[in-house]
Backbone as a printed PyTorch tensor [residue, N CA C, xyz], in Angstrom:
tensor([[[ 66.3690,  72.7510,  57.0430],
         [ 67.3940,  73.5490,  56.4180],
         [ 67.4320,  74.9520,  57.0140]],

        [[ 66.2180,  75.5700,  57.1410],
         [ 66.1560,  76.9090,  57.7250],
         [ 66.6890,  76.8960,  59.1480]],

        [[ 66.3490,  75.8200,  59.8830],
         [ 66.8120,  75.7170,  61.2680],
         [ 68.3330,  75.6310,  61.3220]],

        [[ 68.9140,  74.8810,  60.4200],
         [ 70.3620,  74.7330,  60.3940],
         [ 71.0320,  76.0650,  60.0930]],

        [[ 70.4740,  76.8300,  59.1600],
         [ 71.0200,  78.1450,  58.8150],
         [ 70.8820,  79.0890,  60.0030]],

        [[ 69.6990,  79.0810,  60.6260],
         [ 69.4770,  79.9420,  61.7940],
         [ 70.4100,  79.5710,  62.9380]],

        [[ 70.5770,  78.2690,  63.1590],
         [ 71.4830,  77.8250,  64.2210],
         [ 72.9210,  78.2370,  63.9320]],

        [[ 73.3470,  78.0690,  62.6970],
         [ 74.7230,  78.4530,  62.3640],
         [ 74.9190,  79.9600,  62.4810]],

        [[ 73.9040,  80.7470,  62.0850],
         [ 73.9860,  82.2020,  62.2550],
         [ 74.0320,  82.5770,  63.7380]],

        [[ 73.2340,  81.8930,  64.5440],
         [ 73.2250,  82.1510,  65.9870],
         [ 74.5960,  81.8490,  66.5830]],

        [[ 75.2090,  80.7400,  66.1750],
         [ 76.5310,  80.3890,  66.6810],
         [ 77.5750,  81.4190,  66.2760]],

        [[ 77.5000,  81.8610,  65.0330],
         [ 78.4370,  82.8760,  64.5550],
         [ 78.2440,  84.1680,  65.3400]],

        [[ 76.9800,  84.5520,  65.5100],
         [ 76.6740,  85.7820,  66.2430],
         [ 77.1360,  85.6760,  67.6930]],

        [[ 76.7810,  84.5820,  68.3660],
         [ 77.1830,  84.3950,  69.7620],
         [ 78.6970,  84.2500,  69.8780]],

        [[ 79.3020,  83.6020,  68.9100],
         [ 80.7570,  83.4780,  68.9070],
         [ 81.4220,  84.8310,  68.7930]],

        [[ 80.8170,  85.7250,  68.0150],
         [ 81.3390,  87.0850,  67.8790],
         [ 81.2630,  87.8460,  69.1830]],

        [[ 80.1940,  87.6150,  69.9270],
         [ 80.0510,  88.2810,  71.2300],
         [ 81.1310,  87.8020,  72.1830]],

        [[ 81.3560,  86.4800,  72.2250],
         [ 82.3830,  85.9720,  73.1270],
         [ 83.7580,  86.4610,  72.7140]],

        [[ 84.0030,  86.5570,  71.4410],
         [ 85.2850,  87.0700,  70.9840],
         [ 85.4550,  88.5230,  71.3960]],

        [[ 84.4010,  89.3070,  71.2560],
         [ 84.4700,  90.7170,  71.6510],
         [ 84.6850,  90.8310,  73.1520]],

        [[ 84.0260,  89.9630,  73.9140],
         [ 84.2000,  90.0140,  75.3590],
         [ 85.6010,  89.5730,  75.7570]],

        [[ 86.1510,  88.6220,  75.0480],
         [ 87.4860,  88.1410,  75.3710],
         [ 88.5220,  89.2380,  75.1520]],

        [[ 88.2140,  90.1930,  74.2790],
         [ 89.1560,  91.2720,  74.0080],
         [ 89.1860,  92.3050,  75.1390]],

        [[ 88.1520,  92.3010,  75.9980],
         [ 88.1370,  93.2310,  77.1250],
         [ 89.2950,  92.9220,  78.0610]],

        [[ 89.9230,  93.9800,  78.5440],
         [ 91.0400,  93.8250,  79.4610],
         [ 90.5530,  94.2290,  80.8470]],

        [[ 90.6760,  93.3270,  81.7900],
         [ 90.1550,  93.5510,  83.1380],
         [ 91.2910,  93.4110,  84.1400]],

        [[ 91.2660,  94.2680,  85.1520],
         [ 92.2540,  94.1960,  86.2180],
         [ 91.6340,  94.6050,  87.5370]],

        [[ 92.4410,  94.5250,  88.5850],
         [ 91.9730,  94.9740,  89.8940],
         [ 93.1380,  95.5800,  90.6660]],

        [[ 92.7940,  96.3920,  91.6640],
         [ 93.8050,  96.9960,  92.5340],
         [ 93.4270,  96.7440,  93.9880]],

        [[ 94.4390,  96.6850,  94.8290],
         [ 94.2420,  96.6020,  96.2780],
         [ 94.2030,  98.0420,  96.7790]],

        [[ 93.0100,  98.5870,  96.8750],
         [ 92.8240,  99.9930,  97.2180],
         [ 93.3710, 100.3240,  98.6030]],

        [[ 93.1720,  99.4300,  99.5540],
         [ 93.6650,  99.7100, 100.9050],
         [ 95.1940,  99.7500, 100.9280]],

        [[ 95.8380,  98.8980, 100.1450],
         [ 97.3060,  98.9230, 100.0730],
         [ 97.8000, 100.1940,  99.3870]],

        [[ 97.1350, 100.5850,  98.3000],
         [ 97.5090, 101.8300,  97.6220],
         [ 97.3910, 103.0060,  98.5850]],

        [[ 96.3070, 103.0370,  99.3340],
         [ 96.0690, 104.1200, 100.2870],
         [ 97.1510, 104.1220, 101.3700]],

        [[ 97.4360, 102.9560, 101.9320],
         [ 98.3890, 102.8590, 103.0450],
         [ 99.8260, 103.1500, 102.6170]],

        [[100.2080, 102.7420, 101.4190],
         [101.5960, 102.8790, 100.9810],
         [101.8780, 104.1660, 100.2110]],

        [[100.8530, 104.9140,  99.8940],
         [101.0110, 106.1600,  99.1450],
         [101.7620, 107.1740, 100.0150]],

        [[102.7610, 107.8330,  99.4460],
         [103.5710, 108.8010, 100.1840],
         [102.7600, 109.9320, 100.7880]],

        [[101.7460, 110.3880, 100.0780],
         [100.9090, 111.4810, 100.5840],
         [100.1670, 111.0440, 101.8490]],

        [[ 99.7270, 109.7820, 101.8840],
         [ 99.0470, 109.2670, 103.0780],
         [100.0100, 109.2500, 104.2560]],

        [[101.2180, 108.7570, 104.0220],
         [102.2140, 108.6880, 105.0980],
         [102.5690, 110.0820, 105.6040]],

        [[102.7490, 111.0220, 104.6910],
         [103.0690, 112.3960, 105.0930],
         [101.9230, 113.0240, 105.8700]],

        [[100.7120, 112.7810, 105.4170],
         [ 99.5700, 113.3450, 106.1250],
         [ 99.4190, 112.7220, 107.5150]],

        [[ 99.7050, 111.4270, 107.6340],
         [ 99.6450, 110.7850, 108.9510],
         [100.6000, 111.4610, 109.9300]],

        [[101.7800, 111.8520, 109.4450],
         [102.7420, 112.5580, 110.3070],
         [102.1800, 113.9050, 110.7450]],

        [[101.6040, 114.6420, 109.8070],
         [101.0100, 115.9500, 110.1190],
         [ 99.8730, 115.7770, 111.1200]],

        [[ 99.0430, 114.7740, 110.8930],
         [ 97.9190, 114.5150, 111.7910],
         [ 98.4110, 114.1630, 113.1940]],

        [[ 99.4520, 113.3470, 113.2780],
         [100.0100, 112.9910, 114.5860],
         [100.5480, 114.2190, 115.3100]],

        [[101.1820, 115.1260, 114.5730],
         [101.6800, 116.3650, 115.1790],
         [100.5250, 117.2120, 115.7040]],

        [[ 99.4530, 117.2940, 114.9260],
         [ 98.2850, 118.0690, 115.3590],
         [ 97.6420, 117.4370, 116.5900]],

        [[ 97.5590, 116.1150, 116.6020],
         [ 96.9820, 115.4270, 117.7550],
         [ 97.8550, 115.6220, 118.9920]],

        [[ 99.1730, 115.6140, 118.8140],
         [100.0810, 115.8440, 119.9320],
         [ 99.9060, 117.2530, 120.4750]],

        [[ 99.8150, 118.2370, 119.5850],
         [ 99.6010, 119.6260, 120.0120],
         [ 98.2640, 119.7630, 120.7340]],

        [[ 97.2490, 119.1070, 120.2050],
         [ 95.9270, 119.1340, 120.8440],
         [ 96.0000, 118.5160, 122.2380]],

        [[ 96.6380, 117.3500, 122.3470],
         [ 96.7430, 116.6730, 123.6440],
         [ 97.5350, 117.4970, 124.6480]],

        [[ 98.5710, 118.1990, 124.1820],
         [ 99.3590, 119.0640, 125.0610],
         [ 98.4960, 120.2040, 125.5820]],

        [[ 97.7700, 120.8430, 124.6860],
         [ 96.8820, 121.9470, 125.0760],
         [ 95.7840, 121.4590, 126.0160]],

        [[ 95.2510, 120.2950, 125.7300],
         [ 94.1930, 119.7350, 126.5760],
         [ 94.7340, 119.4140, 127.9670]],

        [[ 95.9060, 118.8340, 128.0060],
         [ 96.5270, 118.4890, 129.2980],
         [ 96.7430, 119.7430, 130.1430]],

        [[ 97.1410, 120.8210, 129.4910],
         [ 97.3260, 122.0920, 130.1890],
         [ 96.0010, 122.5630, 130.7990]],

        [[ 94.9450, 122.4720, 130.0350],
         [ 93.6220, 122.8870, 130.5220],
         [ 93.1420, 121.9840, 131.6640]],

        [[ 93.3940, 120.6880, 131.5510],
         [ 93.0040, 119.7480, 132.6080],
         [ 93.7760, 120.0470, 133.8870]],

        [[ 95.0670, 120.3490, 133.7600],
         [ 95.8730, 120.6900, 134.9430],
         [ 95.3630, 121.9580, 135.6170]],

        [[ 94.9660, 122.9410, 134.8120],
         [ 94.3840, 124.1630, 135.3760],
         [ 93.1180, 123.8380, 136.1650]],

        [[ 92.3090, 122.9500, 135.6130],
         [ 91.0870, 122.5350, 136.3090],
         [ 91.4110, 121.8350, 137.6300]],

        [[ 92.3980, 120.9600, 137.6100],
         [ 92.7930, 120.2460, 138.8330],
         [ 93.2930, 121.2220, 139.8920]],

        [[ 94.1120, 122.1820, 139.4680],
         [ 94.6250, 123.1760, 140.4180],
         [ 93.4880, 124.0040, 141.0040]],

        [[ 92.5600, 124.3970, 140.1760],
         [ 91.4160, 125.1720, 140.6520],
         [ 90.5810, 124.3370, 141.6200]],

        [[ 90.4080, 123.0580, 141.3180],
         [ 89.6520, 122.1600, 142.1990],
         [ 90.3550, 122.0270, 143.5490]],

        [[ 91.6850, 121.8900, 143.5280],
         [ 92.4430, 121.7870, 144.7810],
         [ 92.3210, 123.0630, 145.6050]],

        [[ 92.3710, 124.2080, 144.9410],
         [ 92.2170, 125.4870, 145.6460],
         [ 90.8220, 125.6000, 146.2510]],

        [[ 89.8310, 125.1310, 145.5060],
         [ 88.4580, 125.1850, 146.0110],
         [ 88.2930, 124.3270, 147.2630]],

        [[ 88.9860, 123.2030, 147.2990],
         [ 88.8940, 122.3190, 148.4600],
         [ 89.4590, 122.9680, 149.7200]],

        [[ 90.3600, 123.9260, 149.5650],
         [ 90.9740, 124.6040, 150.7100],
         [ 90.1400, 125.7870, 151.2000]],

        [[ 89.2100, 126.2280, 150.4050],
         [ 88.4160, 127.4110, 150.7430],
         [ 87.2320, 127.0540, 151.6390]],

        [[ 86.7170, 128.0850, 152.2800],
         [ 85.5050, 127.8990, 153.0850],
         [ 84.3160, 127.7130, 152.1490]],

        [[ 83.1990, 127.2620, 152.6960],
         [ 82.0040, 127.0100, 151.8830],
         [ 81.5390, 128.2630, 151.1520]],

        [[ 81.6080, 129.3850, 151.8260],
         [ 81.1620, 130.6450, 151.2250],
         [ 82.0540, 131.0190, 150.0360]],

        [[ 83.3640, 130.8610, 150.2200],
         [ 84.3130, 131.1730, 149.1380],
         [ 84.1970, 130.1570, 147.9860]],

        [[ 83.8940, 128.8960, 148.3550],
         [ 83.7080, 127.8590, 147.3230],
         [ 82.5620, 128.2240, 146.3890]],

        [[ 81.4630, 128.6690, 146.9750],
         [ 80.2940, 129.0400, 146.1750],
         [ 80.6280, 130.1670, 145.2020]],

        [[ 81.4370, 131.1170, 145.6710],
         [ 81.8060, 132.2510, 144.8170],
         [ 82.6820, 131.7940, 143.6460]],

        [[ 83.5550, 130.8240, 143.8820],
         [ 84.5030, 130.3640, 142.8510],
         [ 83.9650, 129.1990, 142.0120]],

        [[ 82.8570, 128.6090, 142.4390],
         [ 82.3070, 127.4510, 141.7350],
         [ 81.9460, 127.7780, 140.2840]],

        [[ 81.4520, 128.9720, 140.0430],
         [ 81.0990, 129.3950, 138.6870],
         [ 82.3120, 129.4050, 137.7750]],

        [[ 83.4560, 129.8090, 138.3250],
         [ 84.7040, 129.8190, 137.5550],
         [ 85.0830, 128.3960, 137.1460]],

        [[ 84.9350, 127.4520, 138.0650],
         [ 85.2430, 126.0500, 137.7790],
         [ 84.3060, 125.5120, 136.6900]],

        [[ 83.0170, 125.7830, 136.8260],
         [ 82.0440, 125.3230, 135.8330],
         [ 82.3420, 125.9180, 134.4550]],

        [[ 82.7480, 127.1720, 134.4450],
         [ 83.0870, 127.8460, 133.1900],
         [ 84.2880, 127.1800, 132.5230]],

        [[ 85.2970, 126.8210, 133.3120],
         [ 86.4960, 126.1690, 132.7560],
         [ 86.1780, 124.7540, 132.2670]],

        [[ 85.2900, 124.0650, 132.9680],
         [ 84.8840, 122.7240, 132.5290],
         [ 84.1650, 122.8190, 131.1860]],

        [[ 83.2620, 123.7630, 131.0660],
         [ 82.5390, 123.9610, 129.7960],
         [ 83.5100, 124.3530, 128.6850]],

        [[ 84.4740, 125.1930, 129.0240],
         [ 85.4770, 125.6070, 128.0450],
         [ 86.2760, 124.3980, 127.5420]],

        [[ 86.6370, 123.4920, 128.4440],
         [ 87.3660, 122.2810, 128.0630],
         [ 86.5030, 121.3920, 127.1650]],

        [[ 85.2440, 121.2410, 127.5150],
         [ 84.3420, 120.4240, 126.7010],
         [ 84.1680, 121.0220, 125.3030]],

        [[ 84.0200, 122.3370, 125.2380],
         [ 83.9030, 123.0140, 123.9390],
         [ 85.1810, 122.8440, 123.1200]],

        [[ 86.3230, 122.9700, 123.7900],
         [ 87.6220, 122.7920, 123.1430],
         [ 87.7230, 121.3820, 122.5560]],

        [[ 87.3740, 120.3730, 123.3620],
         [ 87.4190, 118.9810, 122.8900],
         [ 86.5250, 118.7880, 121.6680]],

        [[ 85.3110, 119.2590, 121.7610],
         [ 84.3420, 119.0900, 120.6780],
         [ 84.8360, 119.7700, 119.3960]],

        [[ 85.3370, 120.9960, 119.5380],
         [ 85.8010, 121.7490, 118.3670],
         [ 87.0190, 121.0840, 117.7190]],

        [[ 87.9570, 120.6430, 118.5530],
         [ 89.1580, 119.9930, 118.0180],
         [ 88.8060, 118.6960, 117.2910]],

        [[ 87.9270, 117.9070, 117.8780],
         [ 87.5330, 116.6480, 117.2420],
         [ 86.8110, 116.9040, 115.9200]],

        [[ 85.9540, 117.9050, 115.9040],
         [ 85.2360, 118.2590, 114.6730],
         [ 86.2130, 118.7180, 113.5950]],

        [[ 87.1450, 119.5870, 113.9760],
         [ 88.1260, 120.0990, 113.0150],
         [ 89.0050, 118.9820, 112.4630]],

        [[ 89.4930, 118.0990, 113.3510],
         [ 90.3480, 116.9980, 112.9080],
         [ 89.5820, 116.0440, 111.9910]],

        [[ 88.3510, 115.7280, 112.3430],
         [ 87.5450, 114.8260, 111.5210],
         [ 87.3000, 115.4340, 110.1420]],

        [[ 86.9940, 116.7270, 110.1130],
         [ 86.7450, 117.4040, 108.8380],
         [ 88.0080, 117.3870, 107.9710]],

        [[ 89.1430, 117.6800, 108.5850],
         [ 90.4060, 117.6790, 107.8400],
         [ 90.7400, 116.2760, 107.3400]],

        [[ 90.5200, 115.2640, 108.1830],
         [ 90.7730, 113.8840, 107.7660],
         [ 89.9090, 113.5150, 106.5660]],

        [[ 88.6420, 113.8700, 106.6220],
         [ 87.7310, 113.5630, 105.5110],
         [ 88.1910, 114.2300, 104.2190]],

        [[ 88.5980, 115.4990, 104.3120],
         [ 89.0590, 116.2200, 103.1250],
         [ 90.3190, 115.5820, 102.5520]],

        [[ 91.2660, 115.2370, 103.4300],
         [ 92.5140, 114.6170, 102.9660],
         [ 92.2490, 113.2460, 102.3620]],

        [[ 91.3450, 112.4870, 102.9800],
         [ 91.0350, 111.1630, 102.4630],
         [ 90.4400, 111.2750, 101.0590]],

        [[ 89.5380, 112.2270, 100.8650],
         [ 88.9520, 112.4380,  99.5350],
         [ 90.0360, 112.8240,  98.5320]],

        [[ 90.9490, 113.6870,  98.9530],
         [ 92.0390, 114.1250,  98.0740],
         [ 92.9280, 112.9450,  97.6860]],

        [[ 93.2730, 112.1160,  98.6580],
         [ 94.1340, 110.9610,  98.4010],
         [ 93.4220, 109.9510,  97.4990]],

        [[ 92.1550, 109.6900,  97.7790],
         [ 91.3950, 108.7590,  96.9340],
         [ 91.2470, 109.2850,  95.5120]],

        [[ 91.1300, 110.5990,  95.3750],
         [ 91.0640, 111.2110,  94.0430],
         [ 92.3860, 110.9870,  93.2980]],

        [[ 93.5130, 111.1300,  93.9980],
         [ 94.8240, 110.8600,  93.3950],
         [ 94.9210, 109.4050,  92.9380]],

        [[ 94.4650, 108.4960,  93.7940],
         [ 94.5220, 107.0680,  93.4670],
         [ 93.6440, 106.7710,  92.2530]],

        [[ 92.4540, 107.3330,  92.2520],
         [ 91.5390, 107.1280,  91.1180],
         [ 92.1540, 107.6570,  89.8210]],

        [[ 92.8150, 108.8030,  89.9010],
         [ 93.4550, 109.3790,  88.7120],
         [ 94.5800, 108.4730,  88.2160]],

        [[ 95.3620, 107.9160,  89.1400],
         [ 96.4600, 107.0290,  88.7470],
         [ 95.9160, 105.7450,  88.1200]],

        [[ 94.8490, 105.2030,  88.6980],
         [ 94.2300, 103.9980,  88.1320],
         [ 93.7070, 104.3050,  86.7290]],

        [[ 93.0250, 105.4280,  86.5850],
         [ 92.4840, 105.8130,  85.2700],
         [ 93.5990, 106.0110,  84.2530]],

        [[ 94.6640, 106.6690,  84.6770],
         [ 95.7970, 106.9130,  83.7810],
         [ 96.3830, 105.5880,  83.2930]],

        [[ 96.6390, 104.6730,  84.2270],
         [ 97.2250, 103.3920,  83.8500],
         [ 96.2600, 102.5800,  82.9830]],

        [[ 94.9860, 102.5490,  83.4000],
         [ 93.9900, 101.7470,  82.6740],
         [ 93.8140, 102.2390,  81.2400]],

        [[ 93.7350, 103.5490,  81.0610],
         [ 93.5500, 104.0580,  79.6940],
         [ 94.8100, 103.8580,  78.8590]],

        [[ 95.9730, 104.0270,  79.4620],
         [ 97.2400, 103.8430,  78.7400],
         [ 97.4240, 102.3880,  78.2950]],

        [[ 97.0230, 101.4600,  79.1620],
         [ 97.2340, 100.0370,  78.8760],
         [ 96.0170,  99.3490,  78.2510]],

        [[ 94.9370, 100.1100,  78.0190],
         [ 93.7720,  99.5610,  77.3370],
         [ 92.8450,  98.7150,  78.1980]],

        [[ 92.7890,  98.9900,  79.4840],
         [ 91.8790,  98.2510,  80.3610],
         [ 90.4540,  98.7560,  80.1830]],

        [[ 89.5210,  97.8180,  80.1360],
         [ 88.1070,  98.1560,  80.0330],
         [ 87.5140,  98.3490,  81.4240]],

        [[ 87.9100,  97.4880,  82.3500],
         [ 87.4100,  97.5360,  83.7240],
         [ 88.5530,  97.3390,  84.7110]],

        [[ 88.5240,  98.1130,  85.7990],
         [ 89.4460,  97.9040,  86.9130],
         [ 88.5990,  97.9240,  88.1800]],

        [[ 88.7070,  96.8510,  88.9570],
         [ 87.9190,  96.7030,  90.1720],
         [ 88.7680,  96.9260,  91.4160]],

        [[ 88.0810,  97.2550,  92.5020],
         [ 88.6860,  97.2350,  93.8310],
         [ 88.6750,  95.7710,  94.2670]],

        [[ 89.7780,  95.2660,  94.7750],
         [ 89.8510,  93.8460,  95.1250],
         [ 88.8660,  93.4460,  96.2230]],

        [[ 88.3540,  94.3940,  96.9710],
         [ 87.4090,  94.0830,  98.0580],
         [ 86.0640,  93.5670,  97.5410]],

        [[ 85.7260,  93.8730,  96.3080],
         [ 84.4310,  93.4490,  95.7730],
         [ 84.5230,  92.1200,  95.0280]],

        [[ 85.7150,  91.5750,  94.9190],
         [ 85.8980,  90.3390,  94.1680],
         [ 85.9200,  89.1330,  95.1040]],

        [[ 85.2430,  88.0900,  94.7110],
         [ 85.2470,  86.8540,  95.4820],
         [ 86.5080,  86.0520,  95.1550]],

        [[ 86.9210,  86.1040,  93.9190],
         [ 88.1290,  85.4110,  93.4720],
         [ 88.9020,  86.3390,  92.5490]],

        [[ 90.2350,  86.3420,  92.7060],
         [ 91.0790,  87.1430,  91.8220],
         [ 92.2310,  86.2880,  91.3100]],

        [[ 92.4860,  86.4210,  90.0360],
         [ 93.6810,  85.8360,  89.4460],
         [ 94.7890,  86.8600,  89.6770]],

        [[ 95.8360,  86.4610,  90.3530],
         [ 96.9260,  87.3910,  90.6980],
         [ 97.5320,  88.0560,  89.4640]],

        [[ 97.3820,  87.4350,  88.3170],
         [ 97.8890,  88.0120,  87.0780],
         [ 97.1400,  89.2680,  86.6490]],

        [[ 95.9630,  89.4870,  87.2160],
         [ 95.1650,  90.6670,  86.8720],
         [ 95.3980,  91.8290,  87.8350]],

        [[ 96.2410,  91.6130,  88.8480],
         [ 96.5140,  92.6440,  89.8610],
         [ 97.4530,  93.7040,  89.2760]],

        [[ 96.9820,  94.9470,  89.2200],
         [ 97.7970,  96.0410,  88.6790],
         [ 98.1950,  97.0320,  89.7810]],

        [[ 98.0660,  96.6060,  91.0350],
         [ 98.3430,  97.4900,  92.1710],
         [ 99.7570,  98.0630,  92.1130]],

        [[100.7580,  97.2230,  91.8770],
         [102.1490,  97.7010,  91.8590],
         [102.3790,  98.7340,  90.7600]],

        [[101.7770,  98.5140,  89.6140],
         [101.9570,  99.4530,  88.4970],
         [101.3020, 100.7960,  88.8020]],

        [[100.1330, 100.7470,  89.4480],
         [ 99.4600, 101.9920,  89.8340],
         [100.2560, 102.6880,  90.9360]],

        [[100.8280, 101.9040,  91.8580],
         [101.6430, 102.4870,  92.9330],
         [102.8570, 103.2090,  92.3530]],

        [[103.4430, 102.6590,  91.3030],
         [104.5680, 103.3300,  90.6410],
         [104.1440, 104.7020,  90.1140]],

        [[102.9750, 104.7660,  89.5030],
         [102.4690, 106.0470,  88.9820],
         [102.2410, 107.0260,  90.1260]],

        [[101.6310, 106.5460,  91.2100],
         [101.3780, 107.4140,  92.3690],
         [102.6850, 107.9460,  92.9480]],

        [[103.6490, 107.0600,  93.1010],
         [104.9370, 107.4540,  93.6860],
         [105.6500, 108.4890,  92.8280]],

        [[105.6110, 108.2990,  91.5200],
         [106.2750, 109.2460,  90.6250],
         [105.5640, 110.5930,  90.5850]],

        [[104.2410, 110.5580,  90.7110],
         [103.4840, 111.8160,  90.6100],
         [103.5000, 112.6180,  91.9060]],

        [[103.7900, 111.9640,  93.0430],
         [103.7720, 112.6800,  94.3250],
         [105.1680, 113.1860,  94.6520]],

        [[105.2810, 114.4750,  94.6770],
         [106.5460, 115.1170,  95.0600],
         [106.3120, 115.8220,  96.3810]],

        [[107.2130, 115.6240,  97.3130],
         [107.0790, 116.2740,  98.6330],
         [107.2980, 117.7490,  98.5300]]])
C-alpha cells in the first residue's frame, strides 16, 4: 500500500515536472543569416570596401614610387647606387610599416563593428524572446536537429530592420 502511494506521488510529481517543462518556449535563430542580411552589416561592408580601395590606391602609389626609384638606381653608377640605396631601403621599410599599420587598423575596426552588430542582434533576439515569452533561444549552429517551426530568424530580422535607421 505504501509503495502504491509513493509510486502515485512520484508519478504526480514527475508529471508536474514534465508539464512545467512543456510550458517552456524554445526557439532558434540563424545567426549567420541575421548578420549577413542586417542593414548595418551591409552598410559597414560598403564603408570597409571604400577604405580598402583607398588603402590599395595609396599602397599602389607607394609601390610605383619604389619601382621608379629602383629604375633610377639601375641607371646610376655603382658609387651613386650606394649613396641612394639607403633611400630605397627607407621607402621599402615605410611601405612595410604602412601595410602593417593599415591591416592592424582595419582588423581593429572590423572587430569593433562586428561586436557592435552582434550586440544589436542579441538585443533584438532578447527583445523578441521576452515579448513572446521564450525561455531559451539557440543559435542554429549548435543544434543537431531543428524543427523549422521553432525558427524565429525572420521575426528577429524584422525587429533589426525596423530598429536600424541609416
